[in-house]
Structures are given as C-alpha cells and as structure tokens.
Residue, then its C-alpha position, 0 to 999 in steps of 0.5 A: x500500500x502507498x500514499x501520495x500527496x503534494x504540498x504546494x508552495x516553496x519547499x522550506x528547510x528545517x530551521x535550527x532551534x532558537x533559544x529564548x532569554x531563559x535558554x528554552x529551545x523553540x521552533x521558529x515561525x517559518x519552520x512551524x508554518x511549513x510543518x503545518x502545511x505538510x501536516x494538512x496535506x498529509x492528513x487530507x490524504x490519510x483521511x481516517x487512516x491510522x499511521x503506518x506501523x511497518x517499515x517504510x520507503x519514502x520518495x520526495x521530490x522538491x521542486x524549487x522556484x526558478x530565480x528571477x535573476x536567471x536570464x530568459x535563455x536559462x529559464x527556457x532551458x530549465x522549462x524545456x529540459x528540466x534541471x537539478x537544483x544544487x544551491x541552498x537549501x540543503x537537501x538533508x534539511x528539506x528532508x528533515x522538515x518533511x520527516x518531522x512533520x509527518x511523525x504521528x500522521x503517516x507513521x508513528x516515528x520516523x525511525x520506521x523509514x528504512x529508505x529515502x529517495x529524494x531529489x531537488x530540481x527547478x520547477x519547470x512549470x513555475x509551480x514550486x511544490x513538494x511531492x511525497x510518496x510513502x510505501x510500505x516495505x512489505x508490499x513492495x519487496x515481499x519476495x526477494x529473488x535470491x538468498x544472500x549467504x548467511x542470511x535466512x530466507x525472506x529477511x530484511x537483509x535479502x530485501x536490502x541486497x536486492x535494492x543495492x546489489 
C-alpha cells in the first residue's frame, strides 16, 4: 500500500532551534508554518487512516522556484529540459522538515523509514511544490529473488541486497 500527496508552495528547510532569554529551545515561525502545511496535506490524504506501523520507503521530490535573476535563455532551458537544483537549501534539511512533520500522521516515528529517495530540481512549470510518496516495505519487496549467504530466507537483509546489489 502507498500514499501520495503534494504540498504546494516553496519547499522550506528545517530551521535550527532558537533559544529564548531563559535558554528554552523553540521552533521558529517559518519552520512551524511549513510543518503545518505538510501536516494538512498529509492528513487530507490519510483521511481516517491510522499511521503506518511497518517499515517504510519514502520518495520526495522538491521542486524549487526558478530565480528571477536567471536570464530568459536559462529559464527556457530549465522549462524545456528540466534541471537539478544544487544551491541552498540543503537537501538533508528539506528532508528533515518533511520527516518531522509527518511523525504521528503517516507513521508513528520516523525511525520506521528504512529508505529515502529524494531529489531537488527547478520547477519547470513555475509551480514550486513538494511531492511525497510513502510505501510500505512489505508490499513492495515481499519476495526477494535470491538468498544472500548467511542470511535466512525472506529477511530484511535479502530485501536490502536486492535494492543495492
């Protein structure tokens, strides 16, 4: 089983914790607002379903806005061919925000995520967004095609070996 949903708007990275004068840590407003947007999109898709309790695979595509400073020639090239985004924000911080926002909604804890496939690229259609796909591990890799040496049949090690081997 899998679910897919889209968060419209510029992808936001997880902000660093802030500290007040008393030394208490808090999350800044920009990060909180971005987490709420992700939660709303996921909740609409999950409807009344309970969070997954099994190991999960996650695919995230971050479509970043094309900078206004880019020439028409570069913009046209991006819009025609697509282009990866290799500037800030960092991919790991974008992923971190999604993982934290979906805790308790799509899964019980983000420790259940055993595989992440993520990419950030320019939004060729000029619609910045984040596309998320969550898949159960068992339904995707139930029967591994071969047995790794020293590992029992059907183990998670076999499934991982299929993916990287």
